[in-house]
Each structure stands twice: as C-alpha cells, then as structure tokens.
N, C-alpha and C positions, 0 to 999 in steps of 0.2 A: 709446707705445713709443719714438718718436723722442726725447722728453724724457728717458726713462730711459737711452737710448743716449748722448745728449749728456752727461748727468750722469756716467755711467760713464767717458766719455772724459775729462771734466774731472778726475775723481778720479784716473784713471790717469796723466794728464799731471802732476798735482800730486805723485803718488807718485814718478814718474820725476824731476821737478825736485828733490824732496826728497832722493832718492838721489844725484843729481848734486851737489847742494850739499854733502851730507855727505862725498862722496868728494873733491870738488875744493877744499875749503877748506884748502889746504896752509898758508896764512899762519898759521893757528891753531897749527900744529905747529912753526913756526920761531921761533928766538929773535928778540927785538926788533931786535938789531943786524944780523940777516940779512935782515929784511923789506924794507928799501930796495933791496937787491941783487935780491931776487926780483921786486919790482915793476918793476925795470929790465928783467929778463929777460922778464917777461910782456909787455913792449912788443914783443917779437919772438916771436910765437906759435909759429912752427916750431921756433925754438931752445929755447923752454920745453918743447915737446912732446918733442924729442929728449933733452933733459937729464933730464926726468922718466922717460922710458922707460929710459934708461941707469941712472939712480939706482934705479929699481924693480928692474931686473935684478940690479944689484950687491947691493942690500939683500936681495932674495929668495935669492940665492946664499949670502950670509953667514948669513942666518937658517937656511937649510937645512943649512949646514955645522955651525952651532952646535947645531941641533936633533938632527942625526944623531949628532954626537960625544957629546952629553950622554946620549942614550938608549943609545948603544952601550956607554958606560961602565957603565951600569946592567945592560944585558942580558948583559954578560960574566960576571956572577955566576951566571947560570942555565945549566943544561945543555942545555935545549931550544933549537932554532933557530926556534921559532915566533915569538918576539918579533922576531928579525931579519927574518923574512918580513913581519911587520906593518909594521916600519919601512920596508922596501923598498916596500911597497904604497902607503904614504901620502906618499912623497917627492914624487912629481909633483904631486898636488893641493895639497900644502902650498906648494910653490914657486909654483904658478899663483895661489893665493889672494893671496899677497903681491904678486906681479908684476902681477896684474890690478888690484889696488887702486891701484897707482901708474899703471897704464895708464889707468884711469878718470879719474884726476886729469889725466893728460896730454891726454886727449880734451877736457877742459873748457877747456884753454888755447887750443885752435885757434879758438874763436869760432864754432862751428857753431850752427845754429838749435836751439831747445829740443827739437823733435820728433826731429831727426836725432841730436842728442846723447843724448837719452834712449834712443833705439833702439839706439845703439851700446853704451851701458852695459848695456842689457838683453841684448844679444848676448853681451857678456863674462860677465855673470852666468849666462846659460844655458850657456855653455861650461863655466863653473866647476861648475855643478850637475851637468852631464853627466859631468864628470871625476870628481867625488866619487862619483857613482852607480856608475860603472864600477869604481872602486876598491872601492866597497862590496861589489860582487859577489865580488871576489877575497878581501877580508877575511872575508866570510861563508864562503867555501869553506875558508879556512885555519882559521877558528874551528870549523866543524863537523868538519873532519878531525881537529883536536886533541881535541875532545870524544869522538869515536868511539874514540880510543885508551884512554880511561878507561871501559871497559865496566862496571866494578864500580860506579862512581859514577853514570854516565849510561847506564843500560841501554837507554833509548829511542833514543839516538843510536848507530846502528850503520852499518857501510858500506852496508847495503841501504836504510836509511831516510834516508841523507844526500841522495839526489836529491829526495825529497819535501820535506825541510826546506829544501833549497837553492831549490827551485821556489817555495815559499811565501815565503821570504826575499826572493827576487828580485822577486816580485810586490809585496811591501810596499815595497821600495826604489824600484821603478818608480812605484808609486802616490805615495810621498812626493815623489820627484823631480818627477813630473808636477804635483803640487799646487803645489810651490814655483815651477815654471815658469809655471803659470797666474797665480799671484799676481804674479810678476815682470813679466809682460806685461800686467797689469791686466785679466785675464779672470776673470769671476766663476765660481768652480769649483762653485757650487751646482747649476747646471743639468747640468754634466758629471757630478757625483756622482750626481744623480738618474738620468741616462741609464745610467750604469754599473750602478746598482742594478737597474734594469729589465732590462738585458742579462744581468746575473748571475743574476737569477731565471729568465729564459728558458733560459739555458744550463744552470742547475741542473735544471730540469724535463726538458730534452731529454737530458741525460747523467746522470740520476739513478742508473742502473745502473752506469755506469762510475765515477762518484764513490763509490758504495757499495762497489764492489770495491776502489777505490783506498784508501779509509779503512780498510776491513777488512784489506787487505793490510798497511797501516801498523801496525795494532794487533797483527796476527799476528806480524809481524817484531819488534815491540817487546816483546810478551808472551812470544814463543817457546814456544808449547805443543808445538811439534815443530820439528825442523830437518832439513836435508838429510841423508839417510842413515838416518833413523828409520823404523821399521815401525809403521804406524798402521792402526787399524780405524775405519771410519766407521759411523755408525748406519744408513746405507743399505746396508751389507753389503760395501763395497769394502775390501780389505786390500792394502797394498803398501808399497813403500819410497818415501819422499819424495825426488824427484830435483831438484825446483826449487821454491823459494818466492819468488814475485815480487810486485810491487805489485798486479797484477791477478788472478793465478790461482796455484794450487798444482798441481803435477803429481805423480802417483803411478805407479810401475811395479809392476804386479801380478806374481804368480808365473807367470802365463801369458805374461809378457813383453809385456803390453799397457799402454800409457801412457794414463792417465786425467787429463784436465785439468778441474779443479774451480774455478769462480769463487770468489774469496775471500769474497764476500758469502754464499755458500752454506756453505762450510766453516767460516766464522767463526761461524755460528749452529748448527752441527751438534755432536753429541756425538762426541768423538774419544777413542779408546783408543790411547795411545802405548805400544806394547810395548817400545820402547827407552828409555822414561822411567824414573823412579824413581832409586834409589840407584846402580844400575849398569845396563849393557846386557843383563845375563844375563836369561834368560827361563825360566819353569818349565813343564814338561810334565806333564800328568796322564794316566796310563795306567790306565784302568778295566778291571777283570777280575773275573770271578765264579768262585767255587769251589763245588763241589757240597756240599750238606748232608752232614755226616759227615766232611768233610775236617778235617785237623789245622790249625787256624787259625794256630798259631805256626809250623808248617812252611811254610805259604803265605807268611807274612811273611818268613821266612828266604830262601825261594827268590826272592822278588821283590827283596830287598836284594842278593842275589848277582847277579841280572841287572843291576841298576843299577851295581854295582861292576865288572862285567866289560866295560861299554861304555866305550871310550876317550874319547868326547866328552861324557860326563856329568861335570860338574865335581865336585870333591871338597868345595868350599866355596861355597855352603851344601851341607850333606850331604843325600843322598837320604833319603826316609822313606816308610814304608808306613802306610796308615790303613785300619782296618776300618770301613767307612762304615755298613753297614746289613745287616739280614736281609731279603734280597730274596724275591720270590715263589717262586723256585726255586733261589736261590743265595745264598752268602755274598758280599757285595759289598765288594771291596777296591779300593784306589787307590794306585798307585805314583807318587810325586811326585819328579821329578828336575829339576835345573837344567842349562841349556845356555848356551854362551857368547853366542850371537846368536839373535834371533827367527827369522832366515831359515832356520835349521837345523831348525826345529820339525817340518816335514813329514817329512823324511827320517829323523830320529832317532826320531820316533814310530813310523814304519814298522818300523825295525830293532828297537826295543824290543818291539813287539807280536810279531814273529817270535821273538825270544829268549824272551819269556814263554811262548809256546805250546810251544816246544821244551823249556823247563825244566819246565813242568807235566807234559808227557808223560814225561820222564825220571823225575820224582819221583812219578809215579803219581797226580797230582792231577787229578781230573776237572773239566773246564770244562763246566758244564751248559748245556743249550739248552732252549728253550721246547718243551714237549710236553704233550699232553693224553691222558688215559686215558678211554676210553668204556666204561661198564658197562651191560650190557643186563640189566635186571631180570628180564624174562621174554619168551619168544617168543610171538607171537600164536598162538592155537589155530587149527588147520586146521579148516575147516568140512567136515563129512562130506556 
C-alpha cells in the first residue's frame, strides 16, 4: 500500500511538473531577438513576476474586449437577448483563463520549490475550474429558460420541469468539475466514483418512493394528460378540478370542497378520464327518461327537444339530440343529449333539465311509467267444513 501511495505521489508530482513546464516555457513564444532581454529580466525574479502579471492582465483585457466586440457584432443581427446573456455569463471565466495562464508562468519565475510551485498552479487551476462551473450553472439556467419558450418544439421543457432539468444539469456539472479537480490534484478518482456509486444505490433504495413520485411528476408535466383547471375522474372514484400539478403530487378539489392530494406515482399509473380534454372544454349531459307504452314516440322526441332549446345554458353548437334507445321492460327508453360549456356545471344543469322534462311530460300528457307488479290469484283455497 505504501508503494502504491509513493508511486501515485511520484506520478502526481510529474504531472504537476509537466503542467508547470508547459505553462512556464515563455521563451518558446518569444521572437529570437527578444529572448536575450527576457533572460536578463529572469535574473530578477520579482521583476519578471510583476511584468508577467501585468502582461497577463493587459492581454486578458485586450482579448476579452476583442472577444466581446466580435460576438456583439454577430448578436446584433438577432432579435433575442439570449446571446447577449451568454456573452455576459462567460466574460469573467474567459478573462480568468487567459490571466491565470500568465499568472502560472509568473509563479515559475519566482524560483519556488517544485512541490510549492505545483501546488500554487493547482490552486489556480482549481479556481478556474470552479469559476467555469459556477458560470455553467448560469448558462444552464439561460439555456433551459430559452427552450421553455418554444413549447411547440420542446414540449418536455416547461416552466414546471425546468427545476428538475436544472437540478440534473447542476449535478452533472458538479460531477464533471469534481472529476477535473481530482485529476488536477493527482487524486485517483476511481475510489471516489465507486464510493459515490454505493452511496447512490443506498440513497436510491431509501428514497425510492420519493424518486418514483419525482419522475412520475416529471412525465406527467411533460406529457400533460391534464392541467390545472381540468375536471378529471380517477378509476378510484374521485372527481374534481385539478388545482395543482407538482413534481411530487397532484391536488384535486372535489365538488364537496375537499382537497385530495394524490402522489404522482399513484396517479401516473391510474386510469384518468379528463372531462375538460378533447377538442374543447364543453361537456355532454345524458338525461335518461322513459315513456309509457302507447305514447307517441315522435311527440316525446319533440317535447325533449323543446326542453333542451328552452334552457339558456345548453349550447347551440353542437346541437342537442334525442335518441330512442330501447324497448324497456315497462317503458320506451329515450335519452336527451345536450352540451354544456364546462364540466363543473353538469350537476346543476342535470337537475334543472330533469325538472323541466317532468313538467313538460305532465303538460303534454305523457306518462312516465314506474315499476309495478300485478298479482293474479287463480283461485281461493276451499274452506274446510
């Protein structure tokens, strides 16, 4: 185990030295005529350090200005301000990337020991990785916010699903940044990845219900089988208006003014009848009524149509209709079908139509039969003398 640790330390030191050499070899970038002057400056380490820091700051500022101006000229042609937000988001890490490059070369000129020098360069690299990671969070937020505006193309990205996408994106960015930091500091990430996998499995088992509700909520929001304001019927018998669709649960407000909270994992696997779905929000009511045998069937249809036409809240389009459904045991079975504007009106309008049908049948002399039984006595028993 000690040998492995020593080997890892040697490899890490070599990597740090390699990075340092790659950063500090400024002579390779200078013209041959300037190299003697630079060698003279290097004889004064503090002066070389200050000059490189100032040079890095100036170069970074100039590069940032050129970068910003060039992209601004391109983004002027677009109507959206998203590209301007992206440019603003990456200005700081872009500047730090160039400035830290020169700062790393400046560190090399001081003449520190290899271990101290390597650690300083690693600190600079860590700050740079952290800066890009934080800006990555902002870029991710801008990107998801832009996609949510194009609901026709990206139906799965909506304002309610953005938090989940943002959470997953941040976890991935943190994971990538952590991996780069481990490599930068010469730490073998294999053991850390294995530990993270074990922890992930344990958390998955412990929070399986929460995760199931979370993913079910994500797919409900993405697939939109219902939305806030819809009237739905569940296969368990609940009926109500959807008042909230969250990542963990859905809430229904019943006609009794009782709010029901249903976990998304349950409602996601249930049969849902959306009364507000379809081509429009209008809903159809079926009024079943029976007429006695011997009644004029055509007159019954006419009376029912007049009832539908006389109710103010029965829509004209689609038009009401009457259907003669069957010959019942004791009645001719009819059905009045009308459309109303909203499913929430079903109960009250059904009540009013039933009253109107009863009054109309009484006025027209149409009998509404009821179940009855006739008992015939074939003969009375003989009295014993």
